[in-house]
DSSP file (Angstrom, degrees, kcal/mol; ACC not computed):
  #  RESIDUE AA STRUCTURE BP1 BP2  ACC     N-H-->O    O-->H-N    N-H-->O    O-->H-N    TCO  KAPPA ALPHA  PHI   PSI    X-CA   Y-CA   Z-CA
    1    1 A M              0   0    0      0, 0.0    93,-3.1     0, 0.0     2,-0.5   0.000 360.0 360.0 360.0 145.4  -25.7   22.6   22.6
    2    2 A I  E     -AB  58  93A   0     56,-3.1    56,-2.5    91,-0.2     2,-0.6  -0.962 360.0-153.0-116.5 128.9  -27.3   19.2   23.5
    3    3 A R  E     -AB  57  92A   0     89,-3.1    89,-2.7    -2,-0.5     2,-0.6  -0.897  10.0-160.8 -98.5 121.6  -25.9   17.0   26.2
    4    4 A H  E     +AB  56  91A   0     52,-3.2    52,-2.4    -2,-0.6     2,-0.5  -0.922  13.7 178.2-106.4 116.7  -26.8   13.4   25.6
    5    5 A I  E     -AB  55  90A   0     85,-3.0    85,-2.5    -2,-0.6     2,-0.4  -0.980   4.6-180.0-127.3 125.6  -26.5   11.2   28.8
    6    6 A V  E     -AB  54  89A   0     48,-2.5    48,-2.9    -2,-0.5     2,-0.4  -0.991  11.3-156.8-131.0 131.4  -27.3    7.5   28.9
    7    7 A F  E     -AB  53  88A   0     81,-3.3    81,-2.2    -2,-0.4     2,-0.3  -0.884  14.6-174.5-107.9 135.8  -27.0    5.3   32.0
    8    8 A F  E     -AB  52  87A   0     44,-2.6    43,-2.7    -2,-0.4    44,-2.1  -0.952  13.6-167.3-128.7 147.1  -26.7    1.5   31.6
    9    9 A S  E     - B   0  86A   0     77,-1.7    76,-3.3    -2,-0.3    77,-0.6  -0.980  23.7-127.6-125.7 148.8  -26.6   -1.5   34.0
   10   10 A A  E     - B   0  84A   0     -2,-0.4    74,-0.3    74,-0.3     3,-0.1  -0.675   5.8-139.9 -92.6 145.4  -25.5   -4.9   32.9
   11   11 A K  S    S+     0   0    0     72,-2.8     2,-0.4    -2,-0.3    -1,-0.1   0.897  97.8  32.0 -64.9 -39.9  -27.5   -8.0   33.5
   12   12 A R  S >  S-     0   0    0     71,-0.5     3,-2.3     1,-0.1     4,-0.3  -0.977  77.6-137.3-124.1 131.2  -24.3   -9.8   34.4
   13   13 A R  G >  S+     0   0    0     -2,-0.4     3,-1.6     1,-0.3     4,-0.3   0.836 103.1  62.9 -53.0 -37.3  -21.3   -8.2   36.1
   14   14 A E  G 3  S+     0   0    0      1,-0.3     4,-0.3     2,-0.1    -1,-0.3   0.605  96.7  59.8 -69.4  -9.5  -18.9  -10.0   33.8
   15   15 A D  G <> S+     0   0    0     -3,-2.3     4,-2.9     1,-0.1    -1,-0.3   0.514  76.4  92.7 -93.0  -5.9  -20.4   -8.2   30.7
   16   16 A V  H <> S+     0   0    0     -3,-1.6     4,-2.6    -4,-0.3     5,-0.2   0.912  87.4  46.2 -57.5 -46.7  -19.6   -4.7   31.9
   17   17 A D  H  > S+     0   0    0     -4,-0.3     4,-2.3     2,-0.2    -1,-0.2   0.882 113.3  50.0 -65.8 -36.9  -16.3   -4.5   30.1
   18   18 A T  H  > S+     0   0    0     -4,-0.3     4,-2.5     2,-0.2    -2,-0.2   0.924 111.6  48.2 -65.5 -44.2  -17.8   -5.9   26.9
   19   19 A I  H  X S+     0   0    0     -4,-2.9     4,-2.9     2,-0.2     5,-0.2   0.928 111.4  50.8 -61.4 -44.7  -20.7   -3.4   27.1
   20   20 A R  H  X S+     0   0    0     -4,-2.6     4,-1.9    -5,-0.2    -2,-0.2   0.925 111.0  47.9 -59.1 -45.6  -18.2   -0.6   27.6
   21   21 A R  H  X S+     0   0    0     -4,-2.3     4,-0.6     2,-0.2    -1,-0.2   0.907 113.4  47.6 -62.6 -43.0  -16.1   -1.6   24.7
   22   22 A E  H >< S+     0   0    0     -4,-2.5     3,-1.1     1,-0.2     4,-0.3   0.919 111.2  50.4 -65.5 -44.0  -19.2   -1.9   22.4
   23   23 A L  H >< S+     0   0    0     -4,-2.9     3,-1.8     1,-0.3     4,-0.4   0.828  98.4  67.6 -64.1 -31.5  -20.5    1.5   23.5
   24   24 A A  H >< S+     0   0    0     -4,-1.9     3,-1.6     1,-0.3    -1,-0.3   0.786  85.7  70.8 -59.8 -26.3  -17.1    3.1   22.8
   25   25 A A  G X< S+     0   0    0     -3,-1.1     3,-1.8    -4,-0.6    -1,-0.3   0.780  83.5  70.4 -61.3 -25.6  -17.8    2.4   19.1
   26   26 A L  G X  S+     0   0    0     -3,-1.8     3,-1.6    -4,-0.3    -1,-0.3   0.786  84.9  69.3 -62.0 -25.6  -20.4    5.1   19.2
   27   27 A G  G <  S+     0   0    0     -3,-1.6    -1,-0.3    -4,-0.4    -2,-0.2   0.635  86.9  66.1 -67.6 -13.7  -17.5    7.6   19.6
   28   28 A T  G <  S+     0   0    0     -3,-1.8    -1,-0.3    -4,-0.2    -2,-0.2   0.604  74.7 102.6 -82.6 -11.2  -16.6    6.9   16.0
   29   29 A I  S X  S-     0   0    0     -3,-1.6     3,-0.8    -4,-0.3    38,-0.1  -0.613  74.0-139.2 -72.9 128.3  -19.8    8.5   14.8
   30   30 A P  T 3  S+     0   0    0      0, 0.0    -1,-0.1     0, 0.0    -3,-0.1   0.383  80.4  80.9 -77.6   4.0  -18.7   11.9   13.5
   31   31 A H  T 3  S+     0   0    0     32,-0.1     2,-0.2    33,-0.1    36,-0.1   0.658  72.1  83.6 -90.8 -14.5  -21.6   14.1   14.8
   32   32 A S    <   -     0   0    0     -3,-0.8    26,-0.2    26,-0.1     3,-0.1  -0.571  58.1-155.6 -88.9 152.7  -20.6   14.7   18.4
   33   33 A T  S    S+     0   0    0     24,-2.9     2,-0.3     1,-0.3    25,-0.2   0.594  88.4  19.0 -95.5 -15.9  -18.2   17.4   19.6
   34   34 A H  E     +C   57   0A   0     23,-1.1    23,-2.2     2,-0.0    -1,-0.3  -0.972  69.8 174.2-151.3 139.8  -17.4   15.4   22.8
   35   35 A F  E     +C   56   0A   0     -2,-0.3     2,-0.3    21,-0.2    21,-0.2  -0.980   5.5 157.8-150.5 135.6  -17.9   11.7   23.5
   36   36 A E  E     -C   55   0A   0     19,-2.0    19,-2.7    -2,-0.3     2,-0.4  -0.988  25.0-155.0-154.9 150.8  -17.0    9.4   26.4
   37   37 A V  E     +C   54   0A   0     -2,-0.3     2,-0.3    17,-0.2    17,-0.2  -0.997  28.2 176.5-123.3 123.5  -18.0    6.1   28.0
   38   38 A T  E     -C   53   0A   0     15,-2.6    15,-2.6    -2,-0.4     2,-0.3  -0.925  31.7-113.2-130.9 153.4  -17.1    5.8   31.7
   39   39 A L  E     -C   52   0A   0     -2,-0.3     2,-0.3    13,-0.2    13,-0.3  -0.618  38.0-114.0 -77.3 141.1  -17.6    3.4   34.5
   40   40 A N        -     0   0    0     11,-2.8    -1,-0.1    -2,-0.3     8,-0.0  -0.620  15.1-144.2 -73.8 132.9  -19.9    4.6   37.4
   41   41 A T        -     0   0    0     -2,-0.3    -1,-0.1     1,-0.0    10,-0.1   0.683  22.6-145.2 -73.3 -17.1  -17.8    5.0   40.5
   42   42 A K        +     0   0    0      8,-0.1    -2,-0.0     1,-0.1    -1,-0.0   0.868  55.2 133.3  55.6  43.1  -20.8    3.7   42.6
   43   43 A V        +     0   0    0      4,-0.0    -1,-0.1     3,-0.0     5,-0.1   0.500  33.0 110.1 -97.5  -5.7  -20.1    6.0   45.5
   44   44 A D        -     0   0    0      3,-0.3     3,-0.5     1,-0.2     0, 0.0  -0.577  60.9-151.2 -70.6 121.5  -23.7    7.2   45.8
   45   45 A P  S    S+     0   0    0      0, 0.0    -1,-0.2     0, 0.0     3,-0.1   0.666  90.9  53.2 -70.1 -13.9  -25.1    5.7   49.1
   46   46 A W  S    S+     0   0    0      1,-0.3     2,-0.3     2,-0.0    -2,-0.0   0.738 119.1  13.6 -93.3 -25.0  -28.7    5.7   47.7
   47   47 A S        +     0   0    0     -3,-0.5    -3,-0.3     1,-0.1    -1,-0.3  -0.954  41.9 165.0-156.2 131.4  -28.2    3.8   44.4
   48   48 A D        +     0   0    0     -2,-0.3    -1,-0.1    -3,-0.1    -8,-0.1   0.024  51.0 110.4-130.2  27.3  -25.4    1.7   42.8
   49   49 A E        +     0   0    0    -40,-0.1     2,-0.4     2,-0.0   -39,-0.2   0.780  55.5  86.8 -74.1 -27.8  -27.5    0.2   40.0
   50   50 A I        +     0   0    0      1,-0.2   -41,-0.3   -41,-0.1    -8,-0.1  -0.608  45.7 174.6 -83.5 128.8  -25.8    2.1   37.1
   51   51 A D        +     0   0    0    -43,-2.7   -11,-2.8    -2,-0.4     2,-0.3   0.816  64.0  23.4 -96.7 -39.4  -22.6    0.5   35.7
   52   52 A L  E     -AC   8  39A   0    -44,-2.1   -44,-2.6   -13,-0.3     2,-0.4  -0.942  57.2-157.0-135.8 150.1  -21.8    2.7   32.8
   53   53 A V  E     -AC   7  38A   0    -15,-2.6   -15,-2.6    -2,-0.3     2,-0.5  -0.995   4.2-159.2-129.1 128.7  -22.5    6.3   31.6
   54   54 A V  E     -AC   6  37A   0    -48,-2.9   -48,-2.5    -2,-0.4     2,-0.4  -0.928  15.8-177.4-101.5 127.2  -22.4    7.5   28.0
   55   55 A Y  E     +AC   5  36A   0    -19,-2.7   -19,-2.0    -2,-0.5     2,-0.3  -0.991   8.7 161.7-128.4 125.9  -21.9   11.3   27.8
   56   56 A A  E     -AC   4  35A   0    -52,-2.4   -52,-3.2    -2,-0.4     2,-0.4  -0.981  24.6-146.4-140.9 153.3  -21.9   13.1   24.5
   57   57 A E  E     -AC   3  34A   0    -23,-2.2   -24,-2.9    -2,-0.3   -23,-1.1  -0.965  13.5-172.2-121.5 139.8  -22.3   16.7   23.3
   58   58 A F  E     -A    2   0A   0    -56,-2.5   -56,-3.1    -2,-0.4   -26,-0.1  -0.974  27.6-133.6-130.1 142.4  -23.9   17.8   20.1
   59   59 A P  S    S-     0   0    0      0, 0.0     2,-0.3     0, 0.0    37,-0.1   0.803  84.0 -11.7 -66.6 -27.5  -24.0   21.3   18.6
   60   60 A D  S  > S-     0   0    0    -58,-0.1     4,-1.7   -59,-0.1     3,-0.3  -0.961  75.4 -88.6-162.5 174.1  -27.7   21.0   17.7
   61   61 A Q  H  > S+     0   0    0     -2,-0.3     4,-2.6     1,-0.2     5,-0.2   0.846 120.0  58.6 -62.5 -36.8  -30.7   18.6   17.4
   62   62 A A  H  > S+     0   0    0      1,-0.2     4,-2.2     2,-0.2    -1,-0.2   0.887 105.5  49.5 -62.6 -38.7  -29.9   17.8   13.8
   63   63 A S  H  > S+     0   0    0     -3,-0.3     4,-2.2     2,-0.2    -1,-0.2   0.904 111.4  48.7 -66.8 -41.8  -26.5   16.5   14.8
   64   64 A L  H  X S+     0   0    0     -4,-1.7     4,-2.3     2,-0.2    -2,-0.2   0.915 111.6  49.7 -63.7 -42.6  -28.0   14.3   17.5
   65   65 A A  H  X S+     0   0    0     -4,-2.6     4,-1.3     1,-0.2    -2,-0.2   0.897 110.5  50.0 -63.1 -40.4  -30.6   13.0   15.1
   66   66 A A  H  X S+     0   0    0     -4,-2.2     4,-0.7     2,-0.2    -1,-0.2   0.886 109.3  52.4 -65.4 -38.7  -27.8   12.2   12.6
   67   67 A Y  H >< S+     0   0    0     -4,-2.2     3,-0.9     1,-0.2     6,-0.3   0.931 111.0  46.4 -59.7 -47.7  -25.9   10.4   15.3
   68   68 A K  H 3< S+     0   0    0     -4,-2.3    -1,-0.2     1,-0.2    -2,-0.2   0.726 111.8  52.0 -70.7 -21.4  -28.9    8.2   16.2
   69   69 A A  H 3< S+     0   0    0     -4,-1.3    -1,-0.2    -5,-0.2    -2,-0.2   0.540  84.7 111.7 -89.5  -8.2  -29.6    7.5   12.5
   70   70 A H  S XX S-     0   0    0     -3,-0.9     4,-1.5    -4,-0.7     3,-0.8  -0.377  75.6-125.2 -68.9 143.0  -26.0    6.3   11.9
   71   71 A P  H 3> S+     0   0    0      0, 0.0     4,-2.5     0, 0.0     5,-0.2   0.813 109.9  59.9 -58.7 -31.6  -25.6    2.6   11.1
   72   72 A T  H 3> S+     0   0    0      2,-0.2     4,-2.5     1,-0.2     5,-0.2   0.864 101.9  54.2 -64.7 -35.0  -23.0    2.2   14.0
   73   73 A Y  H <> S+     0   0    0     -3,-0.8     4,-2.4    -6,-0.3    -1,-0.2   0.940 110.8  44.7 -62.8 -47.4  -25.7    3.4   16.4
   74   74 A A  H  X S+     0   0    0     -4,-1.5     4,-2.3     2,-0.2    -2,-0.2   0.909 114.2  49.0 -63.6 -43.2  -28.1    0.7   15.3
   75   75 A A  H  X S+     0   0    0     -4,-2.5     4,-1.8     2,-0.2    -1,-0.2   0.906 112.3  48.3 -64.2 -42.0  -25.4   -2.0   15.3
   76   76 A T  H  X S+     0   0    0     -4,-2.5     4,-2.8     2,-0.2     5,-0.3   0.911 110.3  51.6 -65.2 -42.5  -24.2   -1.0   18.8
   77   77 A T  H  X S+     0   0    0     -4,-2.4     4,-2.5     1,-0.2    -2,-0.2   0.926 109.3  50.3 -58.9 -45.9  -27.8   -1.0   20.1
   78   78 A D  H  < S+     0   0    0     -4,-2.3    -1,-0.2     1,-0.2    -2,-0.2   0.857 115.0  43.8 -62.0 -35.9  -28.4   -4.5   18.7
   79   79 A T  H  < S+     0   0    0     -4,-1.8     4,-0.3    -5,-0.2    -2,-0.2   0.901 119.9  38.9 -75.6 -42.9  -25.2   -5.8   20.3
   80   80 A V  H >X S+     0   0    0     -4,-2.8     3,-1.8     1,-0.2     4,-1.1   0.846  97.1  76.9 -80.9 -35.3  -25.6   -4.2   23.7
   81   81 A R  G >< S+     0   0    0     -4,-2.5     3,-0.8    -5,-0.3    -1,-0.2   0.848  93.4  50.5 -49.1 -46.3  -29.4   -4.6   24.3
   82   82 A P  G 34 S+     0   0    0      0, 0.0    -1,-0.3     0, 0.0    -2,-0.1   0.750 112.9  47.8 -67.1 -19.6  -29.3   -8.3   25.2
   83   83 A M  G <4 S+     0   0    0     -3,-1.8   -72,-2.8    -4,-0.3   -71,-0.5   0.603  97.4  85.2 -93.8 -13.2  -26.6   -7.6   27.8
   84   84 A R  E <<  -B   10   0A   0     -4,-1.1   -74,-0.3    -3,-0.8     3,-0.1  -0.619  47.0-173.8 -96.9 151.2  -28.1   -4.6   29.5
   85   85 A E  E    S+     0   0A   0    -76,-3.3     2,-0.3     1,-0.3   -75,-0.2   0.828  75.2  21.7 -98.3 -57.0  -30.6   -4.6   32.3
   86   86 A L  E     -B    9   0A   0    -77,-0.6   -77,-1.7   -37,-0.2    -1,-0.3  -0.841  57.3-179.5-115.2 150.5  -31.4   -0.9   32.6
   87   87 A R  E     +B    8   0A   0     -2,-0.3     2,-0.4   -79,-0.2   -79,-0.2  -0.898   3.7 176.5-148.5 120.1  -31.1    2.0   30.2
   88   88 A F  E     -B    7   0A   0    -81,-2.2   -81,-3.3    -2,-0.3     2,-0.4  -0.988   9.3-171.7-123.9 134.4  -32.0    5.6   31.0
   89   89 A S  E     -B    6   0A   0     -2,-0.4     2,-0.3   -83,-0.2   -83,-0.2  -0.951   9.1-179.6-129.7 145.5  -31.4    8.4   28.6
   90   90 A A  E     -B    5   0A   0    -85,-2.5   -85,-3.0    -2,-0.4     2,-0.5  -0.993  11.6-162.9-142.7 137.2  -31.7   12.2   28.7
   91   91 A D  E     -B    4   0A   0     -2,-0.3     2,-0.5   -87,-0.2   -87,-0.2  -0.977  18.5-172.1-118.9 115.0  -31.1   14.8   26.1
   92   92 A V  E     -B    3   0A   0    -89,-2.7   -89,-3.1    -2,-0.5     2,-0.5  -0.928  16.4-143.1-117.4 126.5  -30.6   18.3   27.7
   93   93 A T  E     +B    2   0A   0     -2,-0.5     2,-0.3   -91,-0.2   -91,-0.2  -0.758  29.8 170.2 -87.6 128.1  -30.4   21.5   25.8
   94   94 A V        -     0   0    0    -93,-3.1     2,-0.3    -2,-0.5     3,-0.0  -0.935  39.9 -99.1-134.2 157.1  -28.0   24.0   27.3
   95   95 A E        -     0   0    0     -2,-0.3     2,-0.1     1,-0.1   -93,-0.0  -0.604  48.9-107.9 -72.5 133.6  -26.4   27.3   26.3
   96   96 A A              0   0    0     -2,-0.3    -1,-0.1     1,-0.1   -94,-0.0  -0.375 360.0 360.0 -63.6 139.7  -22.9   26.8   25.0
   97   97 A A              0   0    0     -2,-0.1    -1,-0.1    -3,-0.0    -2,-0.0   0.473 360.0 360.0 -77.5 360.0  -20.2   28.0   27.4
């Protein structure tokens, strides 16, 4: 299983809800087994830069690649990119529970 985790910050605070709504469209792409977009609670005393977290699970690398190749992924990227400041992504392979 692959855990796909992406952290975002907005350039402008007032865009956070719009970014969240746009990122939620990624959940309509059929290749993930779990998908969510959540607001960062910002309780970490060392860093509060991250506004949103995308978390998804994929059964294998091929599913993740198909997700990233989907037209909704490209459209969402084009919409969100101008509104975001930071974007950090990690794809972690784990043994299925």
